[in-house]
Predicted model as a PDB file, atoms N, CA, C, CB and O in Angstrom, pLDDT in the B-factor column:
MODEL        1                                                                  
ATOM      1  N   ASP A   1       0.845  -1.182   0.000  1.00 58.00           N  
ATOM      2  CA  ASP A   1       0.000   0.000   0.000  1.00 58.00           C  
ATOM      3  C   ASP A   1       0.887   1.240   0.000  1.00 58.00           C  
ATOM      4  CB  ASP A   1      -0.959   0.001   1.221  1.00 58.00           C  
ATOM      5  O   ASP A   1       1.730   1.407   0.881  1.00 58.00           O  
ATOM      6  N   GLU A   2       0.697   2.090  -0.969  1.00 70.00           N  
ATOM      7  CA  GLU A   2       1.586   3.232  -1.132  1.00 70.00           C  
ATOM      8  C   GLU A   2       1.296   4.373  -0.172  1.00 70.00           C  
ATOM      9  CB  GLU A   2       1.499   3.732  -2.528  1.00 70.00           C  
ATOM     10  O   GLU A   2       2.175   5.202   0.062  1.00 70.00           O  
ATOM     11  N   LEU A   3       0.105   4.446   0.387  1.00 74.00           N  
ATOM     12  CA  LEU A   3      -0.202   5.519   1.335  1.00 74.00           C  
ATOM     13  C   LEU A   3       0.321   5.216   2.734  1.00 74.00           C  
ATOM     14  CB  LEU A   3      -1.700   5.753   1.391  1.00 74.00           C  
ATOM     15  O   LEU A   3       0.587   6.133   3.511  1.00 74.00           O  
ATOM     16  N   GLY A   4       0.466   3.967   3.047  1.00 80.00           N  
ATOM     17  CA  GLY A   4       0.975   3.580   4.358  1.00 80.00           C  
ATOM     18  C   GLY A   4       0.087   4.071   5.491  1.00 80.00           C  
ATOM     19  O   GLY A   4      -1.139   4.050   5.387  1.00 80.00           O  
ATOM     20  N   ALA A   5       0.709   4.508   6.563  1.00 84.00           N  
ATOM     21  CA  ALA A   5      -0.024   4.958   7.747  1.00 84.00           C  
ATOM     22  C   ALA A   5      -0.847   6.213   7.483  1.00 84.00           C  
ATOM     23  CB  ALA A   5       0.940   5.215   8.884  1.00 84.00           C  
ATOM     24  O   ALA A   5      -1.802   6.482   8.211  1.00 84.00           O  
ATOM     25  N   GLU A   6      -0.497   6.984   6.459  1.00 80.00           N  
ATOM     26  CA  GLU A   6      -1.228   8.212   6.146  1.00 80.00           C  
ATOM     27  C   GLU A   6      -2.650   7.930   5.685  1.00 80.00           C  
ATOM     28  CB  GLU A   6      -0.493   8.998   5.080  1.00 80.00           C  
ATOM     29  O   GLU A   6      -3.496   8.824   5.710  1.00 80.00           O  
ATOM     30  N   ARG A   7      -2.920   6.708   5.268  1.00 78.00           N  
ATOM     31  CA  ARG A   7      -4.255   6.345   4.804  1.00 78.00           C  
ATOM     32  C   ARG A   7      -5.325   6.677   5.842  1.00 78.00           C  
ATOM     33  CB  ARG A   7      -4.305   4.863   4.464  1.00 78.00           C  
ATOM     34  O   ARG A   7      -6.445   7.031   5.475  1.00 78.00           O  
ATOM     35  N   ALA A   8      -5.003   6.571   7.121  1.00 79.00           N  
ATOM     36  CA  ALA A   8      -5.958   6.844   8.195  1.00 79.00           C  
ATOM     37  C   ALA A   8      -6.382   8.308   8.239  1.00 79.00           C  
ATOM     38  CB  ALA A   8      -5.361   6.449   9.529  1.00 79.00           C  
ATOM     39  O   ALA A   8      -7.399   8.631   8.852  1.00 79.00           O  
ATOM     40  N   PHE A   9      -5.626   9.196   7.605  1.00 81.00           N  
ATOM     41  CA  PHE A   9      -5.924  10.627   7.654  1.00 81.00           C  
ATOM     42  C   PHE A   9      -6.614  11.152   6.401  1.00 81.00           C  
ATOM     43  CB  PHE A   9      -4.661  11.393   7.874  1.00 81.00           C  
ATOM     44  O   PHE A   9      -6.922  12.342   6.326  1.00 81.00           O  
ATOM     45  N   VAL A  10      -6.862  10.296   5.423  1.00 81.00           N  
ATOM     46  CA  VAL A  10      -7.527  10.712   4.187  1.00 81.00           C  
ATOM     47  C   VAL A  10      -9.033  10.738   4.444  1.00 81.00           C  
ATOM     48  CB  VAL A  10      -7.173   9.750   2.992  1.00 81.00           C  
ATOM     49  O   VAL A  10      -9.627   9.716   4.787  1.00 81.00           O  
ATOM     50  N   SER A  11      -9.648  11.914   4.276  1.00 79.00           N  
ATOM     51  CA  SER A  11     -11.090  12.004   4.492  1.00 79.00           C  
ATOM     52  C   SER A  11     -11.854  12.245   3.200  1.00 79.00           C  
ATOM     53  CB  SER A  11     -11.398  13.107   5.477  1.00 79.00           C  
ATOM     54  O   SER A  11     -13.040  11.926   3.120  1.00 79.00           O  
ATOM     55  N   THR A  12     -11.197  12.805   2.182  1.00 83.00           N  
ATOM     56  CA  THR A  12     -11.866  13.093   0.915  1.00 83.00           C  
ATOM     57  C   THR A  12     -10.881  12.911  -0.231  1.00 83.00           C  
ATOM     58  CB  THR A  12     -12.454  14.529   0.909  1.00 83.00           C  
ATOM     59  O   THR A  12      -9.709  13.273  -0.129  1.00 83.00           O  
ATOM     60  N   VAL A  13     -11.379  12.344  -1.317  1.00 86.00           N  
ATOM     61  CA  VAL A  13     -10.594  12.238  -2.547  1.00 86.00           C  
ATOM     62  C   VAL A  13     -11.419  12.864  -3.656  1.00 86.00           C  
ATOM     63  CB  VAL A  13     -10.220  10.740  -2.881  1.00 86.00           C  
ATOM     64  O   VAL A  13     -12.566  12.472  -3.871  1.00 86.00           O  
ATOM     65  N   ALA A  14     -10.850  13.834  -4.363  1.00 87.00           N  
ATOM     66  CA  ALA A  14     -11.521  14.486  -5.489  1.00 87.00           C  
ATOM     67  C   ALA A  14     -10.951  13.918  -6.783  1.00 87.00           C  
ATOM     68  CB  ALA A  14     -11.346  16.043  -5.434  1.00 87.00           C  
ATOM     69  O   ALA A  14      -9.735  13.801  -6.935  1.00 87.00           O  
ATOM     70  N   ILE A  15     -11.832  13.569  -7.711  1.00 87.00           N  
ATOM     71  CA  ILE A  15     -11.376  13.011  -8.986  1.00 87.00           C  
ATOM     72  C   ILE A  15     -12.069  13.689 -10.161  1.00 87.00           C  
ATOM     73  CB  ILE A  15     -11.629  11.501  -9.030  1.00 87.00           C  
ATOM     74  O   ILE A  15     -13.180  14.207 -10.046  1.00 87.00           O  
ATOM     75  N   HIS A  16     -11.375  13.668 -11.290  1.00 88.00           N  
ATOM     76  CA  HIS A  16     -11.946  14.166 -12.546  1.00 88.00           C  
ATOM     77  C   HIS A  16     -11.459  13.263 -13.662  1.00 88.00           C  
ATOM     78  CB  HIS A  16     -11.548  15.663 -12.815  1.00 88.00           C  
ATOM     79  O   HIS A  16     -10.253  13.038 -13.763  1.00 88.00           O  
ATOM     80  N   PRO A  17     -12.316  12.743 -14.491  1.00 86.00           N  
ATOM     81  CA  PRO A  17     -13.767  12.905 -14.450  1.00 86.00           C  
ATOM     82  C   PRO A  17     -14.370  12.068 -13.319  1.00 86.00           C  
ATOM     83  CB  PRO A  17     -14.392  12.507 -15.803  1.00 86.00           C  
ATOM     84  O   PRO A  17     -13.849  11.014 -12.954  1.00 86.00           O  
ATOM     85  N   PHE A  18     -15.455  12.556 -12.792  1.00 86.00           N  
ATOM     86  CA  PHE A  18     -16.134  11.868 -11.696  1.00 86.00           C  
ATOM     87  C   PHE A  18     -17.191  10.944 -12.281  1.00 86.00           C  
ATOM     88  CB  PHE A  18     -16.772  12.882 -10.700  1.00 86.00           C  
ATOM     89  O   PHE A  18     -18.185  11.406 -12.840  1.00 86.00           O  
ATOM     90  N   ASP A  19     -16.979   9.655 -12.153  1.00 86.00           N  
ATOM     91  CA  ASP A  19     -17.975   8.678 -12.582  1.00 86.00           C  
ATOM     92  C   ASP A  19     -17.801   7.419 -11.735  1.00 86.00           C  
ATOM     93  CB  ASP A  19     -17.838   8.356 -14.113  1.00 86.00           C  
ATOM     94  O   ASP A  19     -16.830   7.292 -10.989  1.00 86.00           O  
ATOM     95  N   GLU A  20     -18.736   6.502 -11.855  1.00 83.00           N  
ATOM     96  CA  GLU A  20     -18.717   5.307 -11.010  1.00 83.00           C  
ATOM     97  C   GLU A  20     -17.474   4.450 -11.237  1.00 83.00           C  
ATOM     98  CB  GLU A  20     -19.959   4.477 -11.265  1.00 83.00           C  
ATOM     99  O   GLU A  20     -16.949   3.860 -10.293  1.00 83.00           O  
ATOM    100  N   LYS A  21     -17.008   4.379 -12.461  1.00 83.00           N  
ATOM    101  CA  LYS A  21     -15.820   3.567 -12.763  1.00 83.00           C  
ATOM    102  C   LYS A  21     -14.602   4.094 -12.002  1.00 83.00           C  
ATOM    103  CB  LYS A  21     -15.536   3.562 -14.287  1.00 83.00           C  
ATOM    104  O   LYS A  21     -13.901   3.329 -11.339  1.00 83.00           O  
ATOM    105  N   HIS A  22     -14.357   5.391 -12.098  1.00 80.00           N  
ATOM    106  CA  HIS A  22     -13.209   5.972 -11.414  1.00 80.00           C  
ATOM    107  C   HIS A  22     -13.395   5.966  -9.899  1.00 80.00           C  
ATOM    108  CB  HIS A  22     -12.972   7.395 -11.903  1.00 80.00           C  
ATOM    109  O   HIS A  22     -12.437   5.743  -9.158  1.00 80.00           O  
ATOM    110  N   ALA A  23     -14.608   6.205  -9.440  1.00 80.00           N  
ATOM    111  CA  ALA A  23     -14.881   6.199  -7.999  1.00 80.00           C  
ATOM    112  C   ALA A  23     -14.611   4.812  -7.416  1.00 80.00           C  
ATOM    113  CB  ALA A  23     -16.345   6.626  -7.718  1.00 80.00           C  
ATOM    114  O   ALA A  23     -14.104   4.702  -6.300  1.00 80.00           O  
ATOM    115  N   ALA A  24     -14.941   3.761  -8.151  1.00 80.00           N  
ATOM    116  CA  ALA A  24     -14.706   2.398  -7.665  1.00 80.00           C  
ATOM    117  C   ALA A  24     -13.209   2.120  -7.509  1.00 80.00           C  
ATOM    118  CB  ALA A  24     -15.336   1.372  -8.625  1.00 80.00           C  
ATOM    119  O   ALA A  24     -12.802   1.423  -6.580  1.00 80.00           O  
ATOM    120  N   ILE A  25     -12.408   2.651  -8.397  1.00 79.00           N  
ATOM    121  CA  ILE A  25     -10.959   2.471  -8.306  1.00 79.00           C  
ATOM    122  C   ILE A  25     -10.422   3.210  -7.078  1.00 79.00           C  
ATOM    123  CB  ILE A  25     -10.258   2.979  -9.598  1.00 79.00           C  
ATOM    124  O   ILE A  25      -9.621   2.661  -6.321  1.00 79.00           O  
ATOM    125  N   ILE A  26     -10.858   4.431  -6.886  1.00 77.00           N  
ATOM    126  CA  ILE A  26     -10.402   5.261  -5.765  1.00 77.00           C  
ATOM    127  C   ILE A  26     -10.933   4.729  -4.436  1.00 77.00           C  
ATOM    128  CB  ILE A  26     -10.847   6.719  -5.963  1.00 77.00           C  
ATOM    129  O   ILE A  26     -10.313   4.942  -3.394  1.00 77.00           O  
ATOM    130  N   GLU A  27     -12.065   4.045  -4.463  1.00 77.00           N  
ATOM    131  CA  GLU A  27     -12.663   3.518  -3.237  1.00 77.00           C  
ATOM    132  C   GLU A  27     -11.686   2.629  -2.463  1.00 77.00           C  
ATOM    133  CB  GLU A  27     -13.928   2.732  -3.569  1.00 77.00           C  
ATOM    134  O   GLU A  27     -11.781   2.509  -1.242  1.00 77.00           O  
ATOM    135  N   ALA A  28     -10.773   2.025  -3.163  1.00 76.00           N  
ATOM    136  CA  ALA A  28      -9.789   1.150  -2.515  1.00 76.00           C  
ATOM    137  C   ALA A  28      -8.906   1.911  -1.524  1.00 76.00           C  
ATOM    138  CB  ALA A  28      -8.915   0.477  -3.569  1.00 76.00           C  
ATOM    139  O   ALA A  28      -8.321   1.306  -0.625  1.00 76.00           O  
ATOM    140  N   ILE A  29      -8.806   3.226  -1.683  1.00 76.00           N  
ATOM    141  CA  ILE A  29      -8.021   4.033  -0.750  1.00 76.00           C  
ATOM    142  C   ILE A  29      -8.678   4.043   0.623  1.00 76.00           C  
ATOM    143  CB  ILE A  29      -7.858   5.471  -1.276  1.00 76.00           C  
ATOM    144  O   ILE A  29      -7.999   4.157   1.643  1.00 76.00           O  
ATOM    145  N   GLY A  30      -9.996   3.925   0.644  1.00 76.00           N  
ATOM    146  CA  GLY A  30     -10.705   3.882   1.918  1.00 76.00           C  
ATOM    147  C   GLY A  30     -11.213   5.226   2.404  1.00 76.00           C  
ATOM    148  O   GLY A  30     -11.647   5.331   3.551  1.00 76.00           O  
ATOM    149  N   ALA A  31     -11.175   6.247   1.578  1.00 78.00           N  
ATOM    150  CA  ALA A  31     -11.685   7.557   1.979  1.00 78.00           C  
ATOM    151  C   ALA A  31     -13.200   7.487   2.145  1.00 78.00           C  
ATOM    152  CB  ALA A  31     -11.299   8.643   0.941  1.00 78.00           C  
ATOM    153  O   ALA A  31     -13.883   6.886   1.316  1.00 78.00           O  
ATOM    154  N   PRO A  32     -13.733   8.094   3.204  1.00 78.00           N  
ATOM    155  CA  PRO A  32     -15.181   8.060   3.393  1.00 78.00           C  
ATOM    156  C   PRO A  32     -15.952   8.910   2.389  1.00 78.00           C  
ATOM    157  CB  PRO A  32     -15.514   8.513   4.774  1.00 78.00           C  
ATOM    158  O   PRO A  32     -17.172   8.780   2.287  1.00 78.00           O  
ATOM    159  N   ARG A  33     -15.261   9.781   1.642  1.00 82.00           N  
ATOM    160  CA  ARG A  33     -15.952  10.629   0.665  1.00 82.00           C  
ATOM    161  C   ARG A  33     -15.129  10.716  -0.606  1.00 82.00           C  
ATOM    162  CB  ARG A  33     -16.210  12.044   1.237  1.00 82.00           C  
ATOM    163  O   ARG A  33     -13.930  10.992  -0.571  1.00 82.00           O  
ATOM    164  N   ILE A  34     -15.800  10.472  -1.742  1.00 84.00           N  
ATOM    165  CA  ILE A  34     -15.206  10.631  -3.063  1.00 84.00           C  
ATOM    166  C   ILE A  34     -16.101  11.604  -3.799  1.00 84.00           C  
ATOM    167  CB  ILE A  34     -15.065   9.251  -3.836  1.00 84.00           C  
ATOM    168  O   ILE A  34     -17.310  11.388  -3.883  1.00 84.00           O  
ATOM    169  N   CYS A  35     -15.528  12.679  -4.339  1.00 86.00           N  
ATOM    170  CA  CYS A  35     -16.351  13.716  -4.958  1.00 86.00           C  
ATOM    171  C   CYS A  35     -15.693  14.226  -6.235  1.00 86.00           C  
ATOM    172  CB  CYS A  35     -16.588  14.878  -3.977  1.00 86.00           C  
ATOM    173  O   CYS A  35     -14.526  13.939  -6.501  1.00 86.00           O  
ATOM    174  N   PRO A  36     -16.458  14.993  -7.027  1.00 89.00           N  
ATOM    175  CA  PRO A  36     -15.867  15.592  -8.224  1.00 89.00           C  
ATOM    176  C   PRO A  36     -14.833  16.650  -7.833  1.00 89.00           C  
ATOM    177  CB  PRO A  36     -16.965  16.215  -9.118  1.00 89.00           C  
ATOM    178  O   PRO A  36     -14.973  17.312  -6.806  1.00 89.00           O  
ATOM    179  N   ALA A  37     -13.802  16.801  -8.654  1.00 90.00           N  
ATOM    180  CA  ALA A  37     -12.817  17.859  -8.423  1.00 90.00           C  
ATOM    181  C   ALA A  37     -13.540  19.200  -8.400  1.00 90.00           C  
ATOM    182  CB  ALA A  37     -11.699  17.845  -9.519  1.00 90.00           C  
ATOM    183  O   ALA A  37     -14.419  19.452  -9.225  1.00 90.00           O  
ATOM    184  N   GLY A  38     -13.173  20.049  -7.467  1.00 90.00           N  
ATOM    185  CA  GLY A  38     -13.808  21.352  -7.328  1.00 90.00           C  
ATOM    186  C   GLY A  38     -14.940  21.373  -6.319  1.00 90.00           C  
ATOM    187  O   GLY A  38     -15.472  22.442  -6.018  1.00 90.00           O  
ATOM    188  N   LYS A  39     -15.322  20.214  -5.786  1.00 87.00           N  
ATOM    189  CA  LYS A  39     -16.438  20.139  -4.845  1.00 87.00           C  
ATOM    190  C   LYS A  39     -16.010  19.705  -3.443  1.00 87.00           C  
ATOM    191  CB  LYS A  39     -17.482  19.185  -5.368  1.00 87.00           C  
ATOM    192  O   LYS A  39     -16.860  19.405  -2.605  1.00 87.00           O  
ATOM    193  N   VAL A  40     -14.711  19.668  -3.183  1.00 83.00           N  
ATOM    194  CA  VAL A  40     -14.217  19.198  -1.887  1.00 83.00           C  
ATOM    195  C   VAL A  40     -14.756  20.054  -0.747  1.00 83.00           C  
ATOM    196  CB  VAL A  40     -12.687  19.203  -1.867  1.00 83.00           C  
ATOM    197  O   VAL A  40     -15.080  19.525   0.317  1.00 83.00           O  
ATOM    198  N   GLN A  41     -14.857  21.346  -0.946  1.00 83.00           N  
ATOM    199  CA  GLN A  41     -15.310  22.244   0.112  1.00 83.00           C  
ATOM    200  C   GLN A  41     -16.822  22.398   0.154  1.00 83.00           C  
ATOM    201  CB  GLN A  41     -14.677  23.592  -0.059  1.00 83.00           C  
ATOM    202  O   GLN A  41     -17.330  23.260   0.871  1.00 83.00           O  
ATOM    203  N   GLU A  42     -17.552  21.581  -0.600  1.00 82.00           N  
ATOM    204  CA  GLU A  42     -19.008  21.685  -0.650  1.00 82.00           C  
ATOM    205  C   GLU A  42     -19.677  20.342  -0.365  1.00 82.00           C  
ATOM    206  CB  GLU A  42     -19.452  22.208  -2.013  1.00 82.00           C  
ATOM    207  O   GLU A  42     -20.438  19.853  -1.200  1.00 82.00           O  
ATOM    208  N   PRO A  43     -19.414  19.733   0.791  1.00 75.00           N  
ATOM    209  CA  PRO A  43     -20.074  18.450   1.067  1.00 75.00           C  
ATOM    210  C   PRO A  43     -21.569  18.651   1.331  1.00 75.00           C  
ATOM    211  CB  PRO A  43     -19.411  17.751   2.276  1.00 75.00           C  
ATOM    212  O   PRO A  43     -22.001  19.725   1.750  1.00 75.00           O  
ATOM    213  N   ALA A  44     -22.334  17.614   1.080  1.00 74.00           N  
ATOM    214  CA  ALA A  44     -23.768  17.657   1.366  1.00 74.00           C  
ATOM    215  C   ALA A  44     -23.979  17.827   2.870  1.00 74.00           C  
ATOM    216  CB  ALA A  44     -24.478  16.368   0.853  1.00 74.00           C  
ATOM    217  O   ALA A  44     -23.139  17.405   3.664  1.00 74.00           O  
ATOM    218  N   VAL A  45     -25.070  18.428   3.257  1.00 69.00           N  
ATOM    219  CA  VAL A  45     -25.368  18.671   4.667  1.00 69.00           C  
ATOM    220  C   VAL A  45     -25.342  17.373   5.472  1.00 69.00           C  
ATOM    221  CB  VAL A  45     -26.734  19.350   4.810  1.00 69.00           C  
ATOM    222  O   VAL A  45     -24.897  17.365   6.620  1.00 69.00           O  
ATOM    223  N   PHE A  46     -25.811  16.286   4.884  1.00 69.00           N  
ATOM    224  CA  PHE A  46     -25.914  15.023   5.613  1.00 69.00           C  
ATOM    225  C   PHE A  46     -24.722  14.099   5.400  1.00 69.00           C  
ATOM    226  CB  PHE A  46     -27.166  14.312   5.209  1.00 69.00           C  
ATOM    227  O   PHE A  46     -24.781  12.922   5.758  1.00 69.00           O  
ATOM    228  N   TRP A  47     -23.648  14.615   4.824  1.00 70.00           N  
ATOM    229  CA  TRP A  47     -22.451  13.815   4.627  1.00 70.00           C  
ATOM    230  C   TRP A  47     -21.895  13.408   5.981  1.00 70.00           C  
ATOM    231  CB  TRP A  47     -21.394  14.591   3.808  1.00 70.00           C  
ATOM    232  O   TRP A  47     -21.851  14.215   6.909  1.00 70.00           O  
ATOM    233  N   HIS A  48     -21.474  12.167   6.093  1.00 68.00           N  
ATOM    234  CA  HIS A  48     -20.880  11.659   7.329  1.00 68.00           C  
ATOM    235  C   HIS A  48     -19.414  12.083   7.377  1.00 68.00           C  
ATOM    236  CB  HIS A  48     -21.015  10.103   7.424  1.00 68.00           C  
ATOM    237  O   HIS A  48     -18.551  11.417   6.804  1.00 68.00           O  
ATOM    238  N   HIS A  49     -19.141  13.177   8.052  1.00 65.00           N  
ATOM    239  CA  HIS A  49     -17.791  13.710   8.139  1.00 65.00           C  
ATOM    240  C   HIS A  49     -16.867  12.696   8.812  1.00 65.00           C  
ATOM    241  CB  HIS A  49     -17.784  15.044   8.909  1.00 65.00           C  
ATOM    242  O   HIS A  49     -17.099  12.289   9.951  1.00 65.00           O  
ATOM    243  N   ASP A  50     -15.829  12.300   8.101  1.00 66.00           N  
ATOM    244  CA  ASP A  50     -14.887  11.282   8.588  1.00 66.00           C  
ATOM    245  C   ASP A  50     -15.608  10.031   9.072  1.00 66.00           C  
ATOM    246  CB  ASP A  50     -14.029  11.850   9.719  1.00 66.00           C  
ATOM    247  O   ASP A  50     -15.168   9.379  10.019  1.00 66.00           O  
ATOM    248  N   GLY A  51     -16.718   9.701   8.419  1.00 65.00           N  
ATOM    249  CA  GLY A  51     -17.465   8.497   8.759  1.00 65.00           C  
ATOM    250  C   GLY A  51     -18.445   8.662   9.913  1.00 65.00           C  
ATOM    251  O   GLY A  51     -19.123   7.704  10.286  1.00 65.00           O  
ATOM    252  N   MET A  52     -18.531   9.866  10.487  1.00 69.00           N  
ATOM    253  CA  MET A  52     -19.445  10.127  11.610  1.00 69.00           C  
ATOM    254  C   MET A  52     -20.639  10.945  11.122  1.00 69.00           C  
ATOM    255  CB  MET A  52     -18.708  10.872  12.766  1.00 69.00           C  
ATOM    256  O   MET A  52     -20.478  11.808  10.259  1.00 69.00           O  
ATOM    257  N   PRO A  53     -21.836  10.691  11.660  1.00 71.00           N  
ATOM    258  CA  PRO A  53     -22.983  11.525  11.302  1.00 71.00           C  
ATOM    259  C   PRO A  53     -22.735  12.977  11.720  1.00 71.00           C  
ATOM    260  CB  PRO A  53     -24.275  10.986  11.964  1.00 71.00           C  
ATOM    261  O   PRO A  53     -22.004  13.225  12.679  1.00 71.00           O  
ATOM    262  N   PRO A  54     -23.339  13.943  11.008  1.00 68.00           N  
ATOM    263  CA  PRO A  54     -23.148  15.341  11.363  1.00 68.00           C  
ATOM    264  C   PRO A  54     -23.534  15.595  12.823  1.00 68.00           C  
ATOM    265  CB  PRO A  54     -23.969  16.239  10.432  1.00 68.00           C  
ATOM    266  O   PRO A  54     -24.536  15.070  13.309  1.00 68.00           O  
ATOM    267  N   LEU A  55     -22.756  16.375  13.491  1.00 73.00           N  
ATOM    268  CA  LEU A  55     -22.986  16.785  14.885  1.00 73.00           C  
ATOM    269  C   LEU A  55     -22.936  15.640  15.891  1.00 73.00           C  
ATOM    270  CB  LEU A  55     -24.314  17.462  14.992  1.00 73.00           C  
ATOM    271  O   LEU A  55     -23.272  15.846  17.058  1.00 73.00           O  
ATOM    272  N   ALA A  56     -22.529  14.448  15.481  1.00 75.00           N  
ATOM    273  CA  ALA A  56     -22.516  13.293  16.391  1.00 75.00           C  
ATOM    274  C   ALA A  56     -21.611  13.526  17.590  1.00 75.00           C  
ATOM    275  CB  ALA A  56     -22.067  12.040  15.649  1.00 75.00           C  
ATOM    276  O   ALA A  56     -21.894  13.043  18.686  1.00 75.00           O  
ATOM    277  N   SER A  57     -20.532  14.258  17.390  1.00 76.00           N  
ATOM    278  CA  SER A  57     -19.622  14.492  18.510  1.00 76.00           C  
ATOM    279  C   SER A  57     -20.222  15.428  19.556  1.00 76.00           C  
ATOM    280  CB  SER A  57     -18.311  15.066  18.002  1.00 76.00           C  
ATOM    281  O   SER A  57     -19.701  15.535  20.666  1.00 76.00           O  
ATOM    282  N   LEU A  58     -21.311  16.101  19.207  1.00 81.00           N  
ATOM    283  CA  LEU A  58     -21.958  17.020  20.139  1.00 81.00           C  
ATOM    284  C   LEU A  58     -23.128  16.375  20.884  1.00 81.00           C  
ATOM    285  CB  LEU A  58     -22.443  18.246  19.395  1.00 81.00           C  
ATOM    286  O   LEU A  58     -23.753  17.001  21.741  1.00 81.00           O  
ATOM    287  N   VAL A  59     -23.413  15.127  20.550  1.00 80.00           N  
ATOM    288  CA  VAL A  59     -24.569  14.439  21.131  1.00 80.00           C  
ATOM    289  C   VAL A  59     -24.095  13.449  22.189  1.00 80.00           C  
ATOM    290  CB  VAL A  59     -25.393  13.711  20.032  1.00 80.00           C  
ATOM    291  O   VAL A  59     -23.100  12.748  22.001  1.00 80.00           O  
ATOM    292  N   ARG A  60     -24.801  13.404  23.271  1.00 80.00           N  
ATOM    293  CA  ARG A  60     -24.542  12.392  24.298  1.00 80.00           C  
ATOM    294  C   ARG A  60     -25.753  11.478  24.335  1.00 80.00           C  
ATOM    295  CB  ARG A  60     -24.266  13.043  25.713  1.00 80.00           C  
ATOM    296  O   ARG A  60     -26.854  11.905  24.682  1.00 80.00           O  
ATOM    297  N   TRP A  61     -25.547  10.229  23.980  1.00 75.00           N  
ATOM    298  CA  TRP A  61     -26.639   9.267  23.902  1.00 75.00           C  
ATOM    299  C   TRP A  61     -26.940   8.689  25.264  1.00 75.00           C  
ATOM    300  CB  TRP A  61     -26.308   8.153  22.923  1.00 75.00           C  
ATOM    301  O   TRP A  61     -26.033   8.459  26.063  1.00 75.00           O  
ATOM    302  N   ARG A  62     -28.211   8.454  25.531  1.00 75.00           N  
ATOM    303  CA  ARG A  62     -28.613   7.803  26.765  1.00 75.00           C  
ATOM    304  C   ARG A  62     -29.694   6.778  26.409  1.00 75.00           C  
ATOM    305  CB  ARG A  62     -29.128   8.848  27.828  1.00 75.00           C  
ATOM    306  O   ARG A  62     -30.712   7.121  25.807  1.00 75.00           O  
ATOM    307  N   ASP A  63     -29.466   5.536  26.782  1.00 73.00           N  
ATOM    308  CA  ASP A  63     -30.432   4.472  26.537  1.00 73.00           C  
ATOM    309  C   ASP A  63     -31.290   4.283  27.792  1.00 73.00           C  
ATOM    310  CB  ASP A  63     -29.712   3.141  26.143  1.00 73.00           C  
ATOM    311  O   ASP A  63     -30.777   4.250  28.911  1.00 73.00           O  
ATOM    312  N   LEU A  64     -32.565   4.165  27.589  1.00 74.00           N  
ATOM    313  CA  LEU A  64     -33.499   3.896  28.680  1.00 74.00           C  
ATOM    314  C   LEU A  64     -34.160   2.550  28.463  1.00 74.00           C  
ATOM    315  CB  LEU A  64     -34.562   5.009  28.789  1.00 74.00           C  
ATOM    316  O   LEU A  64     -34.522   2.201  27.339  1.00 74.00           O  
ATOM    317  N   GLY A  65     -34.315   1.805  29.526  1.00 66.00           N  
ATOM    318  CA  GLY A  65     -35.044   0.542  29.411  1.00 66.00           C  
ATOM    319  C   GLY A  65     -34.200  -0.679  29.431  1.00 66.00           C  
ATOM    320  O   GLY A  65     -34.721  -1.790  29.340  1.00 66.00           O  
TER     321      GLY A  65                                                      
ENDMDL                                                                          
END                                                                             
């Protein structure tokens, strides 16, 4: 693996052209987000940042029952 330990710090990969074929190849890197080049700073509101749901770090869960 050419990324080595740095792979754990990759959160987004931008590719051009953006299509399913190229995204499938890049998926092997393990980044939680693959997007078109130029859209890295424009994630969807519900995108799981670094694999976590939005605002999850601000929530404290409590189970009852």
